[in-house]
C-alpha positions in Angstrom: -87.2 -2.8 -155.4 -89.1 -1.9 -158.6 -92.2 -3.9 -159.4 -93.8 -4.1 -162.9 -97.0 -6.0 -162.7 -99.3 -7.9 -165.1 -103.0 -7.9 -164.1 -105.5 -10.4 -165.4 -107.5 -7.8 -167.2 -104.7 -6.0 -169.1 -103.0 -7.1 -172.2 -99.8 -5.3 -171.1 -97.6 -4.9 -168.1 -98.1 -1.9 -165.8 -96.4 0.2 -163.1 -98.6 1.3 -160.1 -98.8 3.0 -156.8 -101.3 2.9 -153.9 -104.7 4.1 -154.7 -106.0 7.2 -152.9 -102.7 7.8 -151.1 -101.0 8.9 -154.4 -104.1 10.3 -156.1 -104.2 14.1 -155.4 -106.8 14.6 -158.2 -109.3 12.2 -156.7 -110.5 14.7 -154.1 -112.9 17.6 -154.5 -112.5 21.0 -152.8 -113.9 19.5 -149.5 -111.4 16.7 -149.5 -114.0 14.1 -150.4 -113.7 11.5 -153.2 -115.1 12.7 -156.6 -117.8 10.5 -157.9 -115.5 8.4 -160.2 -113.1 7.7 -157.3 -115.8 6.9 -154.7 -116.3 3.5 -156.3 -112.6 2.9 -157.0 -111.9 -0.7 -157.8 -108.3 -0.4 -156.6 -109.2 0.3 -153.0 -110.7 -3.3 -152.5 -110.6 -6.9 -153.6 -107.3 -8.0 -155.1 -105.7 -4.7 -154.3 -106.0 -5.3 -150.5 -103.8 -8.3 -150.6 -100.6 -7.8 -148.6 -98.2 -8.6 -151.5 -100.1 -6.2 -153.8 -99.9 -3.4 -151.2 -96.2 -4.0 -150.5 -95.4 -4.0 -154.3 -96.9 -0.5 -154.6 -95.2 0.7 -151.5 -91.9 -0.5 -152.9 -92.6 1.4 -156.1 -93.2 4.6 -154.2 -89.7 4.3 -152.9 -88.1 3.0 -156.1 -89.0 5.9 -158.4 -86.9 8.3 -156.3 -83.7 6.2 -156.8 -81.2 7.5 -159.3 -81.2 4.2 -161.2 -85.0 4.0 -161.7 -85.3 5.5 -165.1 -82.5 3.3 -166.5 -84.1 0.2 -164.9 -87.5 1.0 -166.4 -86.1 1.6 -169.9 -84.4 -1.8 -169.7 -87.5 -3.5 -168.4 -89.5 -2.2 -171.4 -87.1 -3.3 -174.0 -89.3 -6.2 -175.2 -92.7 -4.6 -174.5 -95.0 -3.2 -177.2 -97.7 -1.8 -174.9 -97.4 -0.4 -171.4 -99.9 1.1 -169.0 -99.0 3.5 -166.3 -101.1 3.2 -163.1 -103.6 0.5 -162.9 -103.8 1.9 -159.4 -102.5 5.2 -158.0 -101.5 8.3 -160.0 -98.7 10.9 -160.5 -98.5 12.7 -157.3 -95.3 14.6 -157.6 -93.8 16.7 -160.5 -90.5 14.9 -160.2 -92.2 11.6 -160.9 -93.9 13.1 -163.9 -90.5 14.2 -165.2 -89.0 10.8 -164.9 -92.0 9.2 -166.6 -91.4 11.7 -169.5 -87.9 10.5 -169.8 -88.8 6.9 -169.8 -91.4 7.4 -172.5 -89.0 9.4 -174.5 -86.4 6.6 -174.3 -88.8 3.8 -175.3 -90.2 5.0 -178.7 -91.0 1.3 -179.6 -93.6 1.2 -176.9 -97.1 2.5 -177.0 -97.8 3.9 -173.5 -101.2 4.6 -171.9 -101.3 7.1 -169.1 -104.6 7.7 -167.4 -104.5 10.5 -164.8 -106.4 13.1 -162.8 -103.1 14.8 -161.8 -103.8 17.5 -164.5 -105.6 19.3 -161.7 -102.2 20.0 -160.1 -100.6 22.9 -162.0 -97.0 21.9 -161.5 -97.8 18.3 -162.6 -99.9 19.5 -165.5 -97.0 21.4 -167.0 -95.1 18.1 -167.2 -98.1 16.3 -168.5 -98.3 18.8 -171.4 -94.7 17.6 -172.4 -95.6 13.9 -172.0 -98.8 14.3 -174.1 -96.8 15.8 -177.0 -94.8 12.6 -177.3 -96.0 10.5 -180.3 -95.9 7.2 -178.4 -98.2 7.9 -175.5 -101.9 8.4 -175.0 -102.4 10.6 -172.0 -106.0 10.2 -170.9 -107.2 12.9 -168.5 -110.0 11.2 -166.6 -113.4 12.8 -166.0 -114.8 12.7 -162.4 -118.2 11.8 -163.8 -119.9 8.4 -163.6 -122.6 9.6 -166.1 -120.5 9.9 -169.2 -119.8 13.7 -168.8 -116.4 15.0 -169.9 -114.7 18.2 -171.0 -113.2 18.5 -174.4 -109.6 18.1 -173.2 -110.4 14.8 -171.4 -109.6 11.4 -172.7 -111.8 9.1 -170.7 -115.1 8.9 -168.7 -117.3 6.4 -167.0 -120.6 5.6 -168.7 -123.6 3.9 -167.2 -124.0 1.6 -170.3 -122.9 1.5 -173.9 -126.2 2.8 -175.1 -126.0 5.8 -172.8 -122.5 6.9 -173.9 -122.4 10.4 -175.3 -121.6 11.0 -179.0 -117.9 10.8 -179.8 -117.1 8.4 -177.0 -115.6 5.0 -177.9 -117.0 2.5 -175.4 -114.4 0.0 -173.9 -115.5 -3.5 -174.9 -113.9 -5.2 -171.9 -117.3 -5.5 -170.2 -118.3 -7.9 -173.0 -115.2 -10.0 -172.4 -115.3 -10.7 -168.7 -113.5 -7.5 -167.9 -110.5 -8.3 -170.1 -108.8 -6.1 -172.8 -108.2 -9.0 -175.1 -106.6 -7.9 -178.3 -108.0 -4.4 -178.0 -105.5 -1.6 -177.7 -107.7 1.5 -178.2 -106.7 3.0 -174.9 -103.1 3.2 -176.2 -104.2 4.9 -179.5 -103.7 8.7 -179.6 -106.2 9.0 -182.4 -109.0 7.7 -180.2 -110.0 10.8 -178.3 -112.3 9.7 -175.6 -112.8 6.2 -174.1 -115.9 5.4 -172.1 -115.6 2.7 -169.4 -118.8 1.0 -168.5 -119.5 1.3 -164.7 -118.7 -2.0 -163.1 -118.2 -3.4 -159.6 -120.6 -3.4 -156.6 -119.6 0.1 -155.4 -119.8 1.7 -158.8 -123.1 0.1 -159.7 -124.6 1.2 -156.4 -123.5 4.8 -157.1 -125.0 4.6 -160.6 -128.3 3.4 -159.2 -128.4 6.1 -156.6 -127.9 8.7 -159.4 -130.7 7.1 -161.4 -133.1 7.3 -158.5 -132.2 11.0 -158.0 -132.9 11.5 -161.7 -129.3 12.5 -162.4 
């Protein structure tokens, strides 16, 4: 079974996997969660509901089926925007290759692909191909919760809008009750870096800890 979901925040449908279990780029060299993943929204709340968990488990099986690419292309026929991974990430090179094929075959769709899988060389090689496609914004995610990012990255977490570094376009969802609304900047290749304002109890706690440490 293949599950395409529609979350309350997003203005587009998405395809997702289980957070953490399929996020090889979320760990540091000691196997601990990087700062941005320590407060991951997709490891609590709505994402702990049995039906949500099961849908992501089903997707983890579905992508390996021979018919998956064709099914996804068919499902995206009437879509104009599509987000990959509102939870989870690309954890296998073969999955990355199939995503490349799907995006290639749906030129009418603007795709948004946030990922930390660029840390895995075999996956990064495929991400380079995906990023070269004109209809997808591949956003390599920074591990920082303080707005730091490398030049090749496409997104970071910022403490607040006023603390966002120069060149970062701050996501306005925090002013709209956490919803994307009519905004589609994340899908726009010309927008180089998006800054997401830290939100949620866990993330705000981490930000406050950093503030007290003077970070």
